[in-house]
N, C-alpha and C positions, 0 to 999 in steps of 0.2 A: 467366667460365666456371669451374665448380667441378670439380675432378678428384678422383676417389676413388682412393686408393692405400693399400697397407698401410703400417704404421708404419716398416717397414724398406726400403721402396722409395725409391730415390734418384732414379732417372732412368727416365722413361717416354717411349717414342716412339709417337705415336698417328697412324695413317694417314699416315705420313711419306713424302713423295716428295722425292728429292734430285737435284740436277743444276745446270744453268746456264740463265740467261736471256739471250737475245740479241735483236737486232732481228727475227730470223726466228722467234722464239718460244722456248718452253721445250725444252731438251734434257734429257730425263729419263734418269738413270743407274739409279736404283732407285726403286721405288714401293711403296705399301701396306705400309710397314715397321711392324710392331707388336712392340715389345720392352719388357719391364719388367725393370729391373735393380736388385737390392738392394745394400745396403751390405755390406762385408766379403767381397767376391768379386773374384777376378781373372778378367777376361773378355777373351778374345782375339777379334780381328776378322780374319777371313781371307777370301781370295778371290783369283782370278787377277788379273794386272795389268789395270787398266782396269775392274775390277768396281765401283769407287767407294769404296774404303776411306778414302782421304784426304778425299774429298768428304763422306762421312758424318761423319768426325771433325771436320772444319771446321764442318759444320752444327751438330753437337752442342756445339761450343765457342762458338757464337755468332758465328763469324767469317764465316759465309756463311748467307744466308737459305734456309730450306726452300722448295721450290716449292709445297708444300701440306702440311697436317698440322702437328703440333706436336712439339717436343722439350720435355718438362716436367721441370724440376728441382725436386724437393720440392713438387710441385703448382702450380708457377708456370712458364708458358712461358718458356723461356730468352731468347727474343728480345724479351721485355718487361721483362727484368731490367736495371737500370742497371749499366753496366760496373764501377763501383766496388764494387757489392754482389756482382756475379757473381764478381769476383776473390777474394772470400772464400769462395765456394762451389765453384768449379771451377778447377783448374789444368791447364795444358797444356804438353806438351813436344813440339814439332814438329821434324821432320827439317829441318836446314838453316836453323833460325830465326836471325835476325840477333842476334848478341851481340858486344860489344866484347871481343876476346880480350886486350886490354891490362889488363882487370880482373883482380884476384886472385880466387882461388876464394872467399875469404871475402867479398869485395865482391859477387861475382855471386850467391852464395847469399843475402846480406843483402837483395838486391833483391826476394826473395820476400816480405819483410815490408812492402813498399810499401803494400799495401792497408790496413795497420793503423797506419802512422806518420803523424805530422802533416805539414803541407805542407813543412816543412824536412827531412823524412826522418829525424828524430831517433829513434834506437833506444832503446827503454825496456829495463828489466831483463828484462821478459817476452820481448821480441824477441831479446835477446842469448841468453837461456836456450834459446829455440826454435832459434836458429841453431846453437848448440853441440850441441843434441840431434840435429839432422838431419845435421850433419857426422859425428857419431859413428855414426848409424844407417846412413849411406851409405858409411862407411869412407873419408871424405875429409878427416878432421880433420888428418891428417899432411901433407896437401898444401895446407892452407888459405892459406898465404902464397905459393904458386906463382902465376904468371900463367897465364891460361887457354891462351895460345899454347904453353906448355911442356908441356901435358898430352897424353897419348895419347887416342885416340878413346874407349876404354873409360872412362878417368878423366873425360873431359869429359861423357860421357853420365851418369855417376854424379853429377857436379856439377849438371847440369841437372835431374836428378831431385831432388837435394837442394834446389835453389831452389824447385821445385814443392812439395816437402814443407813448406818453410818457410812457404808460403802458408796451410798448415793448412786445407785444403779437404776436403770430404767426397767429392769426385769428382776423380780424376786421369785425364787423357786423354793418351795418348802415341802418336805416329805413328812406327812403325818404330823403336822404341828400341834394337833389336839389330842394325840395319844396319851393315855394315862392321866388325863385331866378330868376333874369332875365337871358337872354341867355348868356351874358358875364360871369356872376358868375357861372352859370351851367357849362359852358365850363371849367372854372378855377378849380372848384371842381372835375370835371371828370378827367382832366389832372393830378391833384394831386393824385387821387385814382389810376390811371394807374401807375403813378410813384412809389407810395408806393408798389403796388402789384409786379411790375416787378423789380424794383431796390432793394427793401428790401426783396423780396421773401416772402411776406406775402400773405395769402389768404384774399382777400377783397371781401366780399359779401354784396351787397346793393340792396334794393328794390327801384323801381322807376316807375313813370308814364310816364317818358320820354323814351318811348319805342324805338323811332327811334335813339336817342343818344346811347342807350344801344346796339342796333343791330350793330351800326357802330363801337363801341369801346370796347365791352366786349369780353373776351376770350371765355366765355361760358355764356349761359343763362338758367335759370330755369324758365319754363313757367308753372304757375298754371292755370289749366283750367278744369272746370267741375269735381272738386274733385280729380284731378290727377296732377302729376308733370312730365313734360318732360324736360330733360336736354340734351343740345348739343351745338355745336358751332352755332353762328348766321347763318353762311352760310348753314350748314346742316339743320337747322330748316326752313330756307327759302325754301330750296330744297324739304323738306318734306311737305311743305304747311301748317305748323303749324300756321303761322300768318294769313292765309286766313280765319280761323274760330275763331280767337281770340275774336272778338266782336260778340255779339249775334244777330245783325241785319244787314240789307243791307246798313245801313247808312254809314258805314266805310268799305272800301275795301283796301286790301294790294296790293301794286304794287311791285312784286318781283324784277323787273329790277332796280328800284330806291331805294328799301329798305324803302319805305315810305308808310304811310297810307293816303288814299285819301277819301274825303267825296263823297259818291256816290249819 
């Protein structure tokens, strides 16, 4: 099947339905998702708990099959791409992903080069240069010899992003990268993601509960609501009143002038 896309389109979702399959049948969380995402943008994925954010990201990452439709990476359906090739195109940072905290920061970041090394895992001069660059870019070079169990949550999150950066992919997907961080570290992670998207011309897609930060800083937002996905710039979504009905009760109201949610 041939897919038409602009030269700058990296990820396309066509008639996508996500959810779970069981003996009782399909449990659809969201359906008819139509999204086109270009390179060089920071895109936030928001929605209330249970809206399907993690399910969508797992489907986009190839970790979970779509119920129907396609996730297309550079004109090829993701679920038909061999894992070893996909690892050179798409990197993921999942909340609570299993890592050995006995590894040093340098060792963990070096694992990002696995798709490019030989079967012995030997690092070339190019690999070493890339690792050095991403340690600098993520402000983790000064802790490279520390063990991961010695790191704060904010430091570990930066190291996981550094590992994903070391993969040198055109798409980075992150599930709740700012969870459990204080405001200072949230801001630092967000600034880093903006820099990666804009300066390195990568598509950076991340889910978040920090909706106000996403509204203020993302190029586009995907809003999952009542089984549907709406995508646009934050400004247009505000203008369209999308955030006015994001939460299902009158306890929280959106103030379009300040771009903030208020407790009503």
